C-alpha positions as CSV (number, residue, x, y, z in Angstrom):
1,M,-50.1,21.9,5.9
2,V,-51.8,24.9,7.6
3,S,-49.6,24.4,10.7
4,V,-46.5,24.4,8.5
5,V,-47.5,27.6,6.8
6,E,-48.3,29.2,10.1
7,M,-44.9,28.2,11.6
8,V,-43.0,29.6,8.6
9,A,-45.1,32.7,8.0
10,P,-47.4,33.4,11.0
11,R,-50.8,34.9,10.1
12,R,-50.1,37.9,12.3
13,L,-47.4,39.0,9.9
14,G,-50.1,39.5,7.3
15,T,-50.9,38.4,3.7
16,D,-48.4,40.9,2.2
17,F,-45.5,39.3,4.1
18,R,-46.5,35.9,2.9
19,R,-46.5,37.1,-0.7
20,L,-43.2,38.8,-0.2
21,L,-41.7,35.7,1.4
22,A,-43.1,33.4,-1.4
23,S,-41.7,35.7,-4.1
24,S,-38.3,35.8,-2.4
25,W,-38.2,32.0,-2.1
26,V,-39.3,31.4,-5.7
27,S,-36.9,33.9,-7.1
28,N,-34.1,32.5,-5.0
29,L,-34.8,29.0,-6.3
30,G,-34.4,30.3,-9.8
31,D,-31.2,32.1,-8.9
32,G,-30.0,28.8,-7.4
33,L,-30.5,27.1,-10.8
34,G,-28.3,29.8,-12.4
35,L,-25.7,29.5,-9.6
36,A,-24.8,26.1,-10.9
37,A,-25.8,26.4,-14.5
38,G,-24.0,29.7,-15.2
39,P,-20.4,28.5,-14.5
40,L,-21.2,25.2,-16.3
41,L,-22.3,27.1,-19.4
42,V,-19.1,29.3,-19.2
43,A,-16.9,26.2,-18.9
44,S,-18.7,24.6,-21.8
45,E,-18.0,27.6,-24.1
46,T,-14.3,28.3,-23.1
47,D,-11.3,26.7,-21.5
48,D,-9.6,30.2,-21.1
49,A,-8.9,30.7,-17.3
50,F,-9.1,34.5,-17.8
51,L,-12.6,34.3,-19.3
52,V,-13.7,31.9,-16.5
53,A,-12.5,34.3,-13.9
54,L,-14.0,37.3,-15.8
55,A,-17.4,35.6,-15.6
56,V,-17.1,35.6,-11.8
57,L,-16.0,39.2,-11.8
58,L,-18.9,40.3,-14.0
59,R,-21.3,38.7,-11.5
60,G,-20.1,40.9,-8.6
61,L,-19.0,44.0,-10.5
62,P,-22.5,45.5,-10.9
63,W,-22.7,45.9,-7.1
64,L,-19.7,48.2,-7.2
65,I,-20.9,50.2,-10.2
66,F,-24.6,50.5,-9.5
67,G,-25.1,49.7,-5.8
68,L,-25.3,53.4,-4.7
69,V,-27.4,54.4,-7.7
70,A,-29.8,51.5,-7.0
71,G,-30.2,52.6,-3.4
72,A,-30.9,56.2,-4.5
73,I,-33.5,55.2,-7.1
74,A,-35.3,52.9,-4.5
75,D,-35.8,56.1,-2.4
76,R,-37.3,57.9,-5.4
77,V,-39.6,55.5,-7.1
78,D,-42.4,53.1,-6.0
79,R,-40.3,50.1,-4.8
80,K,-42.7,47.4,-6.0
81,R,-42.6,48.8,-9.5
82,I,-38.8,48.8,-9.5
83,I,-38.7,45.1,-8.6
84,I,-41.4,44.2,-11.2
85,A,-39.5,46.2,-13.9
86,V,-36.0,44.8,-13.3
87,D,-37.2,41.2,-12.7
88,L,-39.2,41.3,-15.9
89,A,-36.1,42.5,-17.7
90,R,-34.1,39.7,-16.1
91,A,-36.7,37.1,-17.2
92,V,-36.5,38.4,-20.8
93,V,-32.6,38.3,-20.8
94,L,-32.7,34.7,-19.4
95,T,-35.3,33.7,-22.0
96,L,-33.1,35.1,-24.8
97,L,-30.1,33.3,-23.4
98,C,-32.1,30.1,-23.3
99,V,-33.1,30.5,-27.0
100,S,-29.5,31.2,-28.0
101,V,-28.3,28.1,-26.2
102,A,-31.1,26.0,-27.7
103,T,-30.5,27.2,-31.2
104,G,-26.7,26.9,-31.0
105,A,-26.2,30.6,-31.5
106,V,-24.7,31.2,-28.1
107,S,-21.1,32.3,-27.7
108,I,-18.9,33.2,-24.7
109,A,-19.5,36.9,-25.5
110,V,-23.2,36.4,-25.3
111,V,-22.8,34.4,-22.0
112,L,-20.6,37.1,-20.4
113,A,-22.9,39.9,-21.5
114,S,-25.9,38.0,-20.1
115,I,-24.2,37.5,-16.8
116,F,-23.4,41.2,-16.5
117,V,-27.0,42.3,-17.4
118,V,-28.6,39.8,-15.1
119,G,-26.2,40.7,-12.3
120,T,-27.1,44.4,-12.8
121,A,-30.8,43.6,-12.6
122,E,-30.2,41.7,-9.4
123,V,-28.5,44.7,-7.8
124,F,-31.6,46.8,-8.3
125,A,-34.0,44.0,-7.3
126,D,-32.1,43.0,-4.2
127,T,-31.4,46.5,-3.0
128,T,-35.0,47.4,-3.4
129,S,-36.5,44.2,-2.0
130,Q,-34.7,44.7,1.4
131,T,-36.6,48.0,1.7
132,L,-40.0,46.3,1.4
133,L,-40.0,44.2,4.6
134,P,-40.2,47.2,7.0
135,M,-43.2,48.5,4.9
136,V,-45.3,45.3,5.2
137,I,-44.7,44.2,8.8
138,D,-44.3,45.8,12.2
139,R,-40.8,46.8,13.3
140,D,-40.9,44.4,16.3
141,D,-41.3,41.5,13.8
142,L,-38.4,42.5,11.6
143,P,-36.0,39.9,13.1
144,L,-38.5,37.1,12.5
145,G,-39.3,38.3,9.0
146,N,-35.6,38.6,8.1
147,A,-34.8,35.2,9.6
148,R,-37.5,33.6,7.3
149,L,-36.2,35.5,4.2
150,A,-32.7,34.4,5.0
151,A,-33.7,30.8,5.6
152,G,-35.2,30.8,2.1
153,L,-32.0,32.3,0.6
154,V,-29.9,29.5,2.2
155,G,-32.4,26.7,1.7
156,V,-33.5,27.1,-1.9
157,N,-30.7,29.3,-3.3
158,Q,-27.7,27.4,-1.9
159,L,-28.9,23.9,-1.1
160,I,-31.8,23.0,-3.4
161,G,-31.3,25.2,-6.5
162,P,-27.7,24.4,-7.5
163,P,-28.1,20.5,-7.7
164,I,-31.3,20.9,-9.6
165,G,-29.7,23.5,-11.9
166,A,-26.7,21.1,-12.6
167,A,-29.1,18.2,-13.2
168,L,-31.1,20.2,-15.7
169,F,-28.0,21.4,-17.4
170,A,-27.0,17.7,-17.9
171,V,-30.3,17.0,-19.5
172,G,-30.1,20.1,-21.8
173,R,-28.0,23.2,-21.5
174,S,-31.0,25.6,-22.0
175,W,-33.3,24.0,-19.4
176,P,-32.0,25.6,-16.2
177,F,-32.1,29.1,-17.7
178,L,-35.7,28.5,-18.9
179,G,-36.5,27.3,-15.4
180,Q,-34.9,30.4,-13.9
181,A,-36.8,32.7,-16.2
182,V,-40.1,31.1,-15.3
183,L,-39.4,31.3,-11.6
184,V,-38.3,34.9,-11.7
185,A,-41.6,35.7,-13.6
186,V,-43.6,33.9,-10.9
187,G,-41.8,36.0,-8.3
188,V,-42.9,39.1,-10.2
189,V,-46.5,38.0,-10.1
190,L,-46.3,37.5,-6.3
191,V,-44.7,40.9,-5.7
192,S,-47.3,42.6,-7.9
193,R,-50.0,41.3,-5.5
194,I,-48.6,43.1,-2.5
195,A,-51.4,45.5,-1.5
196,T,-49.4,47.8,0.8
197,S,-48.2,51.0,-0.7
198,T,-44.5,50.8,-1.4
199,A,-43.9,54.4,-2.5
200,P,-41.1,55.9,-0.4
201,G,-43.0,59.1,0.1
202,D,-43.2,62.6,-1.4
203,R,-40.0,64.5,-1.6
204,E,-38.6,67.4,-3.5
205,P,-36.7,66.6,-6.7
206,T,-32.9,66.5,-6.1
207,H,-29.8,65.5,-8.0
208,L,-28.8,61.8,-7.8
209,R,-25.4,62.7,-6.3
210,H,-27.1,64.7,-3.6
211,D,-29.3,61.7,-2.7
212,I,-26.3,59.4,-2.5
213,A,-24.3,61.9,-0.4
214,E,-27.3,62.2,1.9
215,G,-27.3,58.5,2.5
216,F,-23.6,58.5,3.3
217,R,-24.1,61.4,5.7
218,W,-26.9,59.7,7.5
219,V,-24.8,56.6,8.0
220,L,-21.9,58.6,9.4
221,H,-24.1,60.4,11.9
222,H,-26.1,57.3,13.1
223,A,-24.0,55.5,15.7
224,A,-25.6,52.1,15.5
225,V,-25.8,51.8,11.7
226,R,-22.4,53.4,11.3
227,T,-20.9,50.7,13.6
228,L,-22.6,47.9,11.7
229,V,-21.5,49.1,8.3
230,L,-18.0,49.7,9.5
231,T,-17.9,46.2,11.1
232,I,-19.1,44.3,8.1
233,F,-16.7,46.3,5.8
234,I,-13.7,45.5,8.0
235,F,-14.5,41.9,8.7
236,N,-15.3,41.2,5.1
237,I,-11.7,42.1,4.2
238,T,-10.4,39.4,6.4
239,F,-13.2,37.0,5.5
240,G,-12.6,37.6,1.8
241,A,-8.9,36.9,2.1
242,A,-9.5,33.6,3.8
243,W,-12.4,32.5,1.5
244,S,-10.7,33.5,-1.7
245,V,-8.4,30.4,-1.6
246,L,-11.0,28.1,0.0
247,V,-10.9,25.6,-2.9
248,L,-7.1,25.4,-2.7
249,Y,-7.3,25.1,1.1
250,A,-9.8,22.3,0.9
251,R,-7.7,20.4,-1.6
252,D,-4.1,21.0,-0.4
253,R,-4.7,21.4,3.4
254,L,-7.6,19.1,4.1
255,G,-7.1,16.6,1.3
256,L,-10.7,17.1,-0.1
257,H,-11.5,16.7,-3.7
258,E,-14.5,18.2,-5.6
259,V,-17.2,16.4,-3.6
260,G,-15.6,17.2,-0.3
261,F,-15.2,20.9,-1.3
262,G,-18.9,21.0,-2.1
263,L,-19.7,19.4,1.2
264,L,-18.0,22.3,3.1
265,T,-20.4,24.8,1.6
266,T,-23.3,22.4,2.2
267,V,-22.4,22.0,5.9
268,S,-22.1,25.8,6.2
269,A,-25.5,26.2,4.7
270,A,-27.0,23.6,7.0
271,G,-25.5,25.6,10.0
272,S,-27.3,28.7,8.6
273,L,-30.6,26.9,8.6
274,V,-30.1,25.9,12.2
275,G,-29.2,29.5,13.1
276,A,-32.4,30.6,11.4
277,A,-34.6,28.0,13.2
278,F,-33.3,29.0,16.6
279,Y,-32.9,32.7,15.9
280,G,-36.0,33.8,17.9
281,R,-34.9,31.8,21.0
282,I,-31.4,33.2,20.7
283,T,-32.5,36.8,20.6
284,R,-34.8,36.3,23.6
285,R,-31.9,35.2,25.7
286,F,-29.1,37.6,24.5
287,R,-29.0,41.3,23.9
288,L,-28.2,42.2,20.3
289,S,-25.0,44.0,21.2
290,T,-23.9,40.8,23.0
291,L,-24.7,38.7,19.9
292,M,-22.6,41.1,17.8
293,R,-19.6,40.6,20.1
294,I,-20.0,36.9,20.3
295,G,-20.2,36.8,16.5
296,L,-16.9,38.7,16.2
297,V,-15.2,36.4,18.6
298,L,-16.5,33.3,16.7
299,E,-15.4,34.6,13.4
300,T,-11.9,35.4,14.7
301,L,-11.6,31.9,16.2
302,T,-12.9,30.4,13.0
303,H,-9.9,31.7,11.1
304,L,-7.5,30.5,13.8
305,A,-9.0,27.0,13.8
306,L,-8.9,26.7,10.1
307,A,-5.3,28.0,10.0
308,V,-4.0,25.2,12.4
309,T,-6.2,22.2,11.5
310,T,-5.6,19.6,8.8
311,D,-8.6,17.5,9.9
312,A,-11.4,17.6,7.3
313,W,-14.0,16.5,9.9
314,L,-13.1,19.2,12.3
315,A,-13.2,21.7,9.5
316,M,-16.8,20.5,8.8
317,V,-17.8,21.3,12.3
318,I,-16.1,24.7,12.1
319,F,-18.0,25.5,8.9
320,F,-21.3,24.4,10.5
321,V,-20.8,26.7,13.4
322,F,-19.6,29.5,11.1
323,G,-22.8,29.1,9.0
324,A,-25.0,29.5,12.1
325,H,-23.0,32.5,13.2
326,A,-23.3,34.1,9.7
327,M,-27.1,33.7,9.8
328,V,-27.5,35.2,13.2
329,W,-25.1,38.1,12.5
330,G,-26.6,38.9,9.1
331,T,-30.2,38.7,10.3
332,T,-29.5,40.9,13.4
333,S,-27.6,43.5,11.4
334,T,-30.3,43.8,8.7
335,S,-33.0,44.0,11.3
336,I,-31.2,46.8,13.3
337,R,-30.6,48.7,10.1
338,Q,-34.2,48.4,8.9
339,R,-35.6,49.5,12.2
340,S,-33.2,52.4,12.6
341,V,-33.3,53.9,9.1
342,P,-36.3,56.2,8.1
343,N,-38.4,54.8,5.2
344,E,-37.3,57.5,2.8
345,L,-33.6,56.6,3.3
346,Q,-33.9,52.8,3.4
347,G,-32.6,52.3,-0.2
348,R,-29.6,54.6,0.1
349,V,-28.4,53.3,3.4
350,N,-28.8,49.7,2.1
351,G,-26.9,50.7,-1.0
352,V,-24.0,52.1,1.1
353,N,-24.0,48.9,3.2
354,M,-24.0,46.6,0.1
355,V,-21.2,48.5,-1.7
356,G,-19.2,48.1,1.5
357,V,-19.9,44.4,1.6
358,F,-18.8,43.7,-1.9
359,G,-16.0,46.3,-2.1
360,S,-14.4,44.8,1.0
361,M,-14.7,41.3,-0.4
362,V,-12.9,42.4,-3.5
363,V,-10.1,43.9,-1.5
364,G,-9.9,40.9,0.8
365,S,-9.8,38.5,-2.2
366,A,-6.9,40.4,-3.7
367,I,-4.9,40.3,-0.4
368,G,-5.7,36.5,0.0
369,G,-4.4,35.7,-3.4
370,V,-1.1,37.5,-2.9
371,L,-0.6,36.0,0.6
372,A,-1.3,32.5,-0.6
373,E,1.0,32.8,-3.6
374,Q,3.9,34.1,-1.4
375,W,3.6,32.1,1.8
376,G,1.2,29.2,1.2
377,V,-2.5,28.4,1.4
378,T,-2.7,28.9,5.2
379,A,-1.3,32.5,5.1
380,P,-4.6,34.1,4.3
381,Y,-6.2,32.4,7.3
382,W,-3.4,33.7,9.6
383,F,-3.9,37.1,8.2
384,A,-7.7,36.8,8.7
385,F,-7.2,35.7,12.4
386,I,-4.7,38.4,13.3
387,G,-6.6,41.1,11.4
388,S,-10.0,40.0,13.0
389,A,-8.5,39.9,16.4
390,V,-7.1,43.5,16.1
391,F,-10.4,44.8,14.7
392,C,-12.3,42.9,17.3
393,V,-10.5,44.8,20.0
394,L,-10.8,48.1,18.3
395,L,-14.5,47.7,17.6
396,W,-15.5,46.1,20.9
397,R,-16.6,49.3,22.6
398,Q,-18.3,50.6,19.5
399,L,-20.8,47.8,19.5
400,A,-22.4,49.3,22.6
401,H,-23.9,51.8,20.2
402,I,-26.4,49.3,19.0
403,A,-27.7,48.6,22.5
404,H,-30.6,51.1,22.1
405,D,-31.8,49.3,19.0
406,E,-32.8,46.1,20.9
407,L,-35.6,44.3,19.1
408,V,-38.6,42.3,20.3
409,T,-38.7,38.9,18.6
410,A,-41.2,36.0,18.5
């Protein structure tokens, strides 16, 4: 048991990292329960397709509304206290939802309101939690720490949590939300025990708009971070277009039904875990700028391969490779950003990045829906391939800007 703990969270990273990692994994397990139980609860309350789609929108909308504000606040207030406060609020809302379901008082309006409030709390918690890692471990260990956090996100949030949440929902509709509330509360306890000071530092009082603008200006003037934010923004437009019709692509193009569609996401998550397991070895063999370029090429070819294939098994292989790529890319990008950004700007720069991530996904999803309706389910994948290829060429030389941010990994 000791050797497993040492392998996952080496002692040299410190006790605070182990508490942060445990809190992240426990909270992500709770979110995984809600990932399956939330849509099931919505579907049990309404057959209205608009309301079902609205539930999905309300889950992501808080990022666009509050992402920049959350980043600015994370640079003003003790970050540990922010996470404790919003996660306690999230646990309370989930408990109230659980009670309303158990007593039969729940309605679709209550469910939708709960989704929005919980999603808003997650924006503040997730934005702030990404600023904690550089405060509890050395900068040279950031890639390893991020790989462990990302592995927990994929493993418990996407693989373990959803089937447990669905099973609990089948036993009783309130149980998965009670479980999520308890796990979020446990995560709060673990974060509260982090001994390292998480205050962003003393600074003169300024207007919130000034703080947000300062974050934007910093990103624009830092070549490495500007390149990464621009790249993820552009490539998420093409990614969002392709993935917006994935369920239709799996059914109509690959001939997969519900179980087969679920298997695609499972295979992708498995690829992510493999990418996390080998991340240290990969980064010892390749420069980070090289990894970025390889990732862009892989993503471009992924869209092409999915546009031309009708073989479900080949698609599984493609999704596995893509999952590994997404893990390596995401971990590298986060590590470079955390290492490059001053502590007092971590929240705002992370907010700028996350708004770009979700904003571009919204744009891409809208484009994908229109293309699929007009020219068929493969049209978004051809758009994603051509767009990615063009952007790959345009951004190729820009990726050299991150060369000076090479990281030492273990």
